[in-house]
N, C-alpha and C positions, 0 to 999 in steps of 0.2 A: 103272749102277753109280756115275756121277757124283752122283746125288741121293742114293743112299745114304752115300757119303762126307761130302759137305755135312751131312746129317742127323747122322752119328756126329760130326763136327766141331762142330755146332751143339749137342748134348747134351754134349759132353765140356766145351765154353767154359761153358756152363749150369750143370754139376754144380761145376766149378772156382771158378766166382763165389760159388755157393751156401755150399762148403765154405769159402772165404776171408771169407764175410759171417758165418757161424756162429762161424769162429774167433775172428774180431774181437768178436763181441757176447760170446763167452764170456770173453774177454779183459776186456773191460769189465768184467761183473758178478761175476767170480770173486772179487775182494776184497770187496765190498758183500756178497756173501753169506755169506762165511765170516766176516765181522764180525758179521752178522745172527745166525748160528749161535752164534758166541760169546757173544752178548749174551743170547741166550736161555737159553744153558746158566746163564750168571751169574744172571740173574733168577729163574729154577728154584732155583738153589742159596739163595740169599738166601729164597725162599718157604719152603724146607724146613727151614731151620735155625732153631733158637730164637733168641731176641733176643741181637745180637752188637753190640760196639763196635768192632771192628776191620775190616780189610779182607780177608776170605775169600781173595781171589785172590791177595795177597800171600803169606799163608802157607799157600799149597797144598803139598800132597806129591804126588809122583809114585812109584809103585810099581810093578815088574813082576810080574804077576801071571799065571800059566799063559801066558807068551809075550804078554801084552797089557798096555799101559801103562793104568793106572788112576789119575785125578787125583783128590784128595780136597780137597775145600775145607773148611778149617778155621775155624770160627766161634769166637771168643774173647769173652769179656766180662770187663773189669778184669783181663785177663793169664790168664783161667782158660779152658780148651776147654769149651765149651757142646754143640757140635755138629759133626758131620761130614757133608758132602753130597758124594755121586759118582754117577756114572752108571752104571746096569744095562740090561740087555735081558731081554725074555722073549718068547716066542713066542704071539701072538694068532692070530685067526682070518684077518686079512688079511696078515699078516707079521709082522716084528720090531716091538717096543714100547718105544722109549727111554724109560727112568724114571729121573728127579734122586730119590735117595733120601737122605733126612736121618736120623741115626741120634746119639742122645747117647752120651756116653762110657760110661753105663751101659749100652748096648746097647738102649735103647728109641727106636722109631720116632719122631721127630718130624714127619715130613711126607712126601709123595709128589706128586711132579709130572710129568706125562706131556710129554715133550719132542715125540717122533715116533711117529705111529702109520698105520697103513692101514686101520684097522676100518671098518666098514660104517657110513655116516652113520645116526643116529636108534637104532641098536643098540650095536654095540662102541664106538661114537664115544664113548659115554657116560661111558667111563672117564675123560674129562676132569671130570666134574661132580664138584663139590666134595662132595657127599653120598658120592659111593662112595670118592674120595681119601680123606675126612675119615674114614673106619673104620679107617685104617690109624695114625693117629696114637695114640701111647701103647701101642702093641703091641709085644709082645717074646715072644720064646721063654719066659719065665717067668711072663708073665700072660696067656697066650692057650691058646685050645684046639687042640694040636698034632696033626697026625695024621703019624705017623710023624717024630716030631720037627720038623716045618715048619709055618708057617702054611698054611691052607686054606680054600677057598671052604665055605660050607655044604653044599653038594651032595656035597663029598667029606668031611664030617665036621667042618670047621672052623668058625670063627666070623666069618668074612669075608663079608656077603652078597652073592653074585653078582648081576649085572644080570640081568635076566629077559630072556631070548632071547639072551644074551652071555655064556654062563658060559665061553666059551674065551678070549675076551677078559680076563674077570676073572681067569682062571687064568694068562694069561700074565701080569698085572700081578703076581699073588702069587707067581708063579715068579721074577721079577724081584727083587721084595722078598727073597724066601728066600737068593738068590743073594747079595746085599748083605749081609744079615745073617751068613750063612757066611762072606763076605770080611771083614767087620769083626770077627768073633770071632777067626778064624785070623791076622789081622795087626794086631790093635787095639794092640799094643806097638809095632811100628813106625809107626802111624798117629798115635798120641797122641804119641811121643817127640818131643822139641825139637829 
């Protein structure tokens, strides 16, 4: 009985010290990790916007859309809005894919950047390749082959070339882009208003 109490005491102390160590490391790394995520979002917003001469972060807008806060980074050139960048999600093979979408005031896609994903390396992870992302640039509901009013991958009748062996990942990106286009269309006035 005595050995058992000693063992329980040692295990409890070990667990307590481990928990305190993990809490300390979490506290130390929490702010730097949050800052790196913020910088990644800003770099992605800059990558998807047309050339601008303002600070899109200072001219951002926040809207509540379906109980979710969406931040729109507004790019301007010579005082005129040239593009809007914002985050959207689609569901891929490995989970949710976070996409930064750039749209011109006319509703044309100016760029797509992948921020986070859990797709299979060598297959679905190829969504990060510029050849795949680049095919979205210049697309809009008015100049693309639509399926049921939305952009779609070629296997579904659309004109976005799905990645070989990664159709689900490709569909996830297309889904995020379609959500973004719909949000922009429905809230364009609020987004573009001064």
